[in-house]
C-alpha positions in Angstrom: 0.0 0.0 0.0 1.4 3.4 -1.0 0.9 6.0 1.8 1.2 9.3 0.0 0.9 12.4 2.1 -1.8 14.9 1.3 -1.3 18.6 1.6 -3.3 21.4 3.1 -1.0 24.2 1.8 -2.6 26.9 -0.2 0.1 28.6 -2.4 -2.4 31.2 -3.5 -3.3 32.2 0.0 -2.2 35.4 1.9 -0.7 33.4 4.8 1.5 31.4 2.4 2.6 34.6 0.6 3.5 36.3 3.9 5.6 33.4 5.0 7.3 33.1 1.6 8.2 36.8 1.6 9.7 36.6 5.1 11.8 33.5 4.1 13.1 35.1 0.9 14.1 38.2 2.9 16.1 36.0 5.3 17.6 34.1 2.3 18.8 37.4 0.8 20.8 38.0 4.1 22.3 34.6 3.9 23.3 34.9 0.3 25.0 38.3 1.1 27.0 36.6 3.8 27.9 33.7 1.4 29.1 36.2 -1.2 31.4 37.7 1.4 32.9 34.3 2.0 33.5 33.7 -1.7 35.2 37.1 -2.1 38.2 35.7 -0.1 40.6 38.4 0.8 39.0 41.0 -1.5 39.7 42.3 -5.0 43.2 43.5 -4.3 44.5 40.2 -3.0 42.6 38.1 -5.5 44.1 40.2 -8.3 47.6 39.7 -6.9 47.0 36.0 -6.6 45.9 35.7 -10.2 48.9 37.9 -11.4 51.1 35.1 -10.0 49.4 32.7 -12.4 47.6 30.9 -9.6 44.0 29.5 -9.4 41.6 30.5 -6.6 40.6 27.9 -4.0 37.2 27.1 -5.5 38.7 27.0 -9.0 41.1 24.3 -7.8 38.2 22.4 -6.3 36.2 22.7 -9.6 39.1 21.3 -11.6 39.5 18.4 -9.1 35.9 17.3 -9.2 34.2 15.1 -11.8 32.6 17.3 -14.4 28.9 18.3 -13.7 28.9 16.8 -10.2 27.8 18.8 -7.1 30.0 20.1 -4.4 28.4 20.3 -0.9 30.3 23.1 0.7 30.4 22.9 4.5 30.6 25.6 7.1 30.8 28.4 4.5 29.9 31.1 7.2 32.6 30.0 9.7 34.0 33.1 11.6 30.9 35.2 10.7 30.6 37.9 13.4 34.2 37.6 14.5 37.3 39.6 13.7 38.3 37.2 11.0 37.2 36.9 7.4 33.9 35.0 6.8 34.8 31.5 5.6 37.9 31.4 7.9 40.4 31.3 5.0 39.4 27.7 4.2 37.0 26.0 1.9 35.7 22.5 2.9 33.1 20.2 1.5 32.2 16.9 -0.1 32.6 16.2 -3.8 33.1 13.4 -6.2 36.5 12.7 -7.7 36.8 9.8 -10.2 33.5 8.4 -8.9 34.7 8.5 -5.3 33.1 10.8 -2.7 35.8 12.7 -1.0 36.1 15.3 1.8 38.0 18.2 0.3 39.8 21.1 2.1 41.4 24.0 0.3 43.3 26.9 1.9 42.3 30.3 0.5 45.7 32.1 0.0 44.0 35.4 -0.7 43.2 35.7 3.0 46.4 36.5 4.9 48.3 34.0 2.7 46.0 31.2 3.8 47.2 31.4 7.4 45.2 29.5 9.9 43.2 31.4 12.6 41.1 29.9 15.5 38.1 29.5 13.2 40.2 27.8 10.5 41.2 25.3 13.0 37.7 24.6 14.2 36.5 24.3 10.5 39.4 21.9 9.7 38.7 19.7 12.7 35.0 19.5 11.8 35.9 18.5 8.3 38.2 15.7 9.6 35.4 14.6 12.0 33.1 14.2 9.0 35.7 12.3 7.0 36.4 9.9 9.8 32.7 9.2 10.7 31.7 8.6 7.0 35.0 7.0 5.8 35.6 9.7 3.1 39.0 10.0 1.5 40.5 13.4 2.4 42.1 15.7 -0.3 44.0 18.7 1.1 44.7 21.5 -1.4 47.5 23.2 0.4 48.7 26.8 0.2 49.2 28.3 3.7 51.7 30.2 5.6 50.8 28.2 8.7 49.5 29.7 11.9 48.3 33.3 12.0 50.9 34.3 14.5 49.0 37.0 16.4 46.4 34.4 17.4 48.9 31.6 18.0 47.9 31.3 21.7 44.5 30.0 20.5 45.6 27.6 17.8 49.1 26.2 18.7 48.2 23.8 21.4 44.8 22.5 20.1 46.1 22.7 16.5 48.2 19.6 16.9 44.9 17.6 16.5 45.0 18.4 12.8 48.1 16.2 12.3 46.8 13.6 14.7 43.6 13.4 12.6 45.6 12.7 9.4 47.5 9.9 11.0 44.4 8.3 12.5 42.5 8.6 9.2 45.4 6.8 7.5 45.5 4.1 10.3 41.8 3.5 9.8 42.3 2.8 6.1 40.8 6.2 5.0 43.1 7.6 2.3 44.7 11.1 2.6 46.0 13.1 -0.3 47.9 16.4 -0.1 48.3 18.7 -3.2 50.8 21.5 -2.4 50.4 24.6 -4.6 52.5 27.1 -2.6 53.6 27.6 1.0 53.2 24.7 3.4 55.5 25.9 6.2 56.3 25.2 9.8 53.5 23.1 11.3 51.8 23.2 7.9 54.7 21.1 6.5 53.2 18.2 8.5 50.1 18.1 6.3 52.0 16.6 3.3 54.3 14.9 5.8 51.4 13.0 7.3 49.4 12.4 4.2 49.4 9.0 2.3 50.0 10.6 -1.1 51.7 13.9 -1.9 51.8 16.0 -5.0 53.8 19.2 -5.4 53.8 21.9 -8.0 57.1 22.8 -9.7 58.7 26.1 -8.6 55.6 26.9 -6.5 55.5 24.4 -3.6 57.6 25.4 -0.6 57.5 22.8 2.2 59.9 23.3 5.1 59.8 23.3 8.9 61.7 26.6 8.9 62.2 29.0 6.1 65.5 30.6 5.1 65.2 33.5 7.7 64.6 31.0 10.5 67.3 28.7 9.4 69.7 31.6 9.3 68.8 32.7 12.8 68.9 29.1 14.2 72.0 27.7 12.5 73.7 30.5 10.6 73.2 28.5 7.4 72.5 30.4 4.2 69.7 28.8 2.0 67.0 29.6 -0.5 63.4 28.4 -0.8 64.0 26.0 -3.6 66.9 24.1 -2.1 65.4 24.1 1.3 61.9 23.0 0.5 61.0 23.2 -3.2 59.0 20.6 -5.1 61.9 19.4 -7.2 64.1 18.9 -4.1 61.4 17.0 -2.4 60.7 14.9 -5.5 64.5 14.1 -6.1 66.2 14.3 -2.8 64.0 14.1 0.4 61.4 11.8 -1.1 58.5 13.8 0.5 56.9 14.4 -2.8 55.4 11.3 -4.5 54.4 13.2 -7.6 56.0 16.2 -9.3 53.6 18.5 -11.2 54.6 21.0 -13.8 51.7 23.4 -13.0 48.4 23.6 -11.0 46.2 21.8 -13.6 48.7 19.0 -13.9 48.7 18.7 -10.1 45.0 18.4 -10.0 45.0 15.9 -12.9 47.5 13.8 -10.9 45.4 14.0 -7.8 42.5 12.6 -9.8 44.7 9.7 -10.9 45.7 9.0 -7.4 42.1 8.8 -6.3 41.3 6.6 -9.3 43.9 4.1 -8.0 42.8 4.0 -4.4 40.4 1.0 -4.8 38.1 2.8 -2.4 34.7 1.3 -2.2 31.5 2.3 -0.5 30.1 0.0 2.3 26.7 0.3 0.7 26.0 0.6 -3.0 24.0 3.6 -4.3 20.2 2.7 -4.5 19.7 4.1 -8.0 17.0 6.5 -9.3 14.2 7.5 -6.9 10.8 9.0 -7.4 10.7 12.7 -6.7 8.2 14.2 -4.3 4.7 14.8 -5.6 4.7 18.5 -4.5 6.8 21.4 -5.6 10.0 22.0 -3.5 9.5 25.7 -4.1 6.6 25.6 -1.7 9.0 24.9 1.2 9.5 28.7 1.2 5.9 29.3 2.5 5.6 26.7 5.3 7.4 28.1 8.3 5.7 31.2 9.9 7.7 34.3 10.7 6.5 34.0 14.3 7.9 30.7 15.5 5.3 30.6 18.3 2.8 29.8 15.5 2.7 26.0 14.8 3.0 24.4 11.4 2.5 20.9 10.1 5.9 19.2 9.5 4.2 16.7 7.2 4.0 19.6 4.7 7.8 19.6 4.8 8.2 15.8 4.7 5.8 15.6 1.7 8.2 17.9 -0.3 11.5 16.1 0.5 10.9 12.3 0.6 10.6 10.0 -2.4 7.2 10.0 -3.9 5.9 12.0 -0.8 5.4 8.5 0.6 5.5 8.4 4.4 4.4 5.6 6.8 3.6 7.3 10.1 4.4 5.7 13.4 2.0 6.2 16.3 0.1 9.0 14.6 -2.5 9.3 17.3 -0.1 9.1 20.3 2.1 12.1 21.2 0.9 14.1 18.2 3.3 17.0 18.9 6.0 14.8 17.4 5.6 13.2 14.0 7.5 10.0 13.5 7.6 7.6 10.6 9.4 5.8 7.8 10.3 7.0 4.3 13.0 6.9 1.6 15.1 9.9 0.4 16.9 9.5 -2.8 16.4 5.8 -2.4 17.9 5.6 1.0 15.6 4.4 3.9 15.2 7.0 6.7 13.3 7.3 9.9 12.0 10.8 10.5 11.3 12.6 13.7 9.7 16.0 13.2 8.3 18.5 15.7 4.7 19.5 15.1 3.3 21.9 17.7 6.7 22.8 19.2 6.4 21.5 22.8 7.5 18.0 23.7 5.3 16.2 26.3 5.9 12.9 28.1 4.0 10.9 25.3 6.2 12.4 22.6 9.3 11.6 24.5 8.4 7.9 25.0 7.3 7.6 21.4 10.6 9.0 20.2 12.6 6.6 22.4 10.7 3.6 21.0 11.1 4.9 17.4 14.8 5.4 17.8 15.2 1.9 19.1 13.3 0.5 16.1 15.5 2.4 13.7 18.6 0.9 15.4 17.1 -2.6 15.1 16.6 -2.1 11.4 19.9 -0.2 10.7 18.0 2.8 9.3 19.5 6.4 9.5 17.4 9.0 11.4 16.4 12.5 10.2 15.5 15.0 12.9 13.4 18.0 11.7 13.5 20.6 14.5 10.8 23.0 15.5 10.6 22.7 19.3 10.5 25.1 22.2 11.6 22.3 24.5 10.0 19.9 27.0 6.8 21.0 28.7 7.1 22.7 32.1 4.6 23.1 34.9 3.4 21.3 38.0 1.1 18.9 36.2 3.9 17.8 33.8 6.6 17.6 36.5 4.4 15.4 38.5 3.6 13.4 35.3 7.3 12.6 34.9 8.4 14.9 32.1 12.1 14.9 33.4 12.4 11.1 33.3 10.5 10.9 30.0 12.6 13.6 28.4 15.7 11.9 29.8 14.5 8.7 28.1 14.4 10.4 24.7 17.8 12.0 25.2 19.2 8.6 26.4 17.9 7.0 23.2 19.4 9.7 21.0 22.8 9.6 22.8 23.2 5.9 22.5 21.8 5.4 19.1 24.4 4.0 16.6 22.7 4.7 13.3 23.7 7.9 11.5 21.7 11.0 12.4 20.9 14.0 10.2 19.4 17.2 11.7 17.7 20.1 10.0 16.7 23.2 12.1 13.6 24.5 10.4 12.2 26.7 13.2 12.7 26.9 16.9 15.2 24.6 18.6 15.3 25.6 22.2 16.3 24.2 25.5 16.7 20.5 26.1 14.4 19.9 23.1 17.5 20.8 21.0 19.3 18.0 22.7 16.5 15.5 22.4 16.2 16.3 18.7 20.0 15.6 18.2 21.6 19.0 18.4 25.3 19.6 17.7 26.4 18.1 21.0 24.8 14.8 20.1 27.1 14.2 17.1 24.7 14.1 14.2 26.7 13.2 11.0 25.4 16.5 9.5 23.4 19.4 10.9 22.0 22.2 8.7 19.7 25.1 9.4 17.1 27.0 7.4 17.3 30.8 7.5 14.1 30.7 9.7 15.8 28.7 12.5 16.5 29.9 16.0 18.3 28.1 18.7 19.1 29.1 22.4 18.5 27.9 25.9 15.0 29.5 25.6 13.2 32.2 23.7 14.4 35.8 24.2 11.2 37.0 25.9 11.2 34.0 28.2 14.8 34.4 29.2 14.5 38.1 29.8 11.3 37.5 31.8 13.0 34.9 34.0 15.9 37.3 34.8 13.4 40.0 35.6 11.4 37.7 38.0 14.6 36.6 39.7 15.8 40.2 40.1 12.5 41.4 41.4 12.4 38.5 44.0 15.9 39.3 45.1 15.0 43.0 45.7 11.9 42.0 47.7 14.0 39.6 49.8 16.4 42.4 50.7 13.5 44.8 51.4 14.7 47.1 48.6 12.4 49.0 46.1 12.5 47.7 42.5 13.3 50.0 39.6 10.6 49.1 37.0 12.1 51.5 34.4 15.6 50.0 34.7 13.9 46.5 34.5 12.2 47.4 31.2 15.5 48.6 29.8 17.3 45.4 31.0 14.6 43.2 29.5 14.9 45.0 26.1 18.7 44.7 26.1 18.6 41.0 27.1 15.9 40.2 24.5 18.0 41.9 21.8 21.1 40.0 22.8 19.5 36.6 22.9 17.6 37.2 19.7 20.9 38.1 17.8 22.7 35.1 19.4 20.0 32.7 18.4 20.0 33.5 14.6 21.4 31.1 12.0 24.3 33.2 10.8 25.6 33.7 14.4 25.3 30.0 15.1 26.8 29.0 11.8 29.7 31.4 12.3 30.6 29.4 15.4 30.3 26.1 13.5 27.2 25.0 15.5 25.9 23.7 12.2 27.4 22.6 8.9 25.7 25.4 6.9 22.6 27.5 6.4 20.7 26.2 3.4 17.9 27.3 1.1 14.8 25.2 2.1 14.4 24.4 -1.6 17.7 22.6 -1.5 16.9 20.4 1.5 16.2 17.2 -0.4 19.4 17.6 -2.5 21.6 18.4 0.5 20.1 15.4 2.5 20.6 13.2 -0.5 24.2 14.1 -0.8 24.7 13.5 3.0 23.0 10.1 2.9 25.1 9.1 -0.1 28.3 10.2 1.8 27.4 8.5 5.0 26.8 5.2 3.3 30.5 5.0 2.5 30.7 3.7 6.1 28.8 0.7 7.4 25.3 1.6 8.8 24.7 -0.4 11.9 22.4 0.3 14.7 22.7 -0.4 18.5 21.3 -3.8 19.5 21.1 -2.7 23.2 23.3 -0.6 25.4 20.9 2.2 25.7 21.5 2.7 29.4 18.8 2.6 32.0 15.4 4.0 31.0 13.7 5.5 34.0 10.2 4.1 33.7 
């Protein structure tokens, strides 16, 4: 029996038009931020880079990838809102090279010579985490002057994890390839040094632990870049270079040949063509209300992202504030948990825990679609066991072994963010829509709580309470929490893997599902810890 979802969405209605307009306005802000990331260091430094006959980071990636295949860029807004360039002087993402899905990192040398700052480090570590969990070969397109020295106190000590990751990837049988286009100095020299395969570009690559000035200061020895760390020296003398390229296109061609010879195979074969949803993906723009207190039906989203809009709902009459059920997405089976009315009650929590266990029994990945204000509070619900039931759901999420994907569509507040597999619960991938917001609680609620506590404190001390100052404090707190709960702020801190256009959700999730099936998909058969009943 085919269980195709119906739709109650009216694309010609005023409510739909209002929601669509609000979403498009938010998307315009995201696109502007993405444009800042792709500008790199700006026109002056891009022109200087091109004058040297070099390709830009994204141009290198484009030549590396199979023609007409997608590139899923990750964390493009890293460092947004900080003192560093948006994008963190590094491009990371997943693309296909010689038919093999790979995790690709590329330094952007137009931003301070590709030097690594604290956000570059966080972005690199997240990329390696994705590669390890999904068994994706790693290709590093290297041109970096190493650590951004003024911020060394924040990156030197934790930065060693980058090199540790490369060795652990190799030890796990996950191939690592380094293509060196320019500087790869000091600690950066260990990227090619710890990669399985190394390609260097003639008269451009410079790989050494210490450059000529440092060597002169340390030993008194006179040297030059080429004899100290040039590509030809490493190809002929030191043996660090496995392949010697005459120019950048040649280096990328050789990198493709290296990948072609890896004999790297996916743990699960691709499922083949799948039926598209029966409803227009463009309609995803008009589903989420501008006011996240207003509920929306997540089935309208599910109907526009899953194969054939076919969805077998699990426990539809029990715990209706959480929609759960089975579907396929680009041919891959998925179990879906989607918040409906925002609040999670005891019934929803127990339903989620059972559903997560079933997915683990069947080795089916889970997709979490967030729109929750958290678990319900109040005397009735506390007495009804909301803590132990919420803990049951969080326990199930924490100990589930199947891959998890999360998409923040609307609100994702409080412990509900945890129960729906927020960043701290290690989803394989987590993306946000421009409409999403995430914080410990809503701005008005948080400001109100602080006001109540301050008022009670004043009363306990027998002091008068300044209502005018209270109003000003509440407004300031509300503004701060609102700004810190928005997608660009959270994405800038790498709390997600990117802010995406809702219309791209099916494509993005399909690419993620394909990538994660490079590794075995196996669920927990127990070991969920103690469920408090």
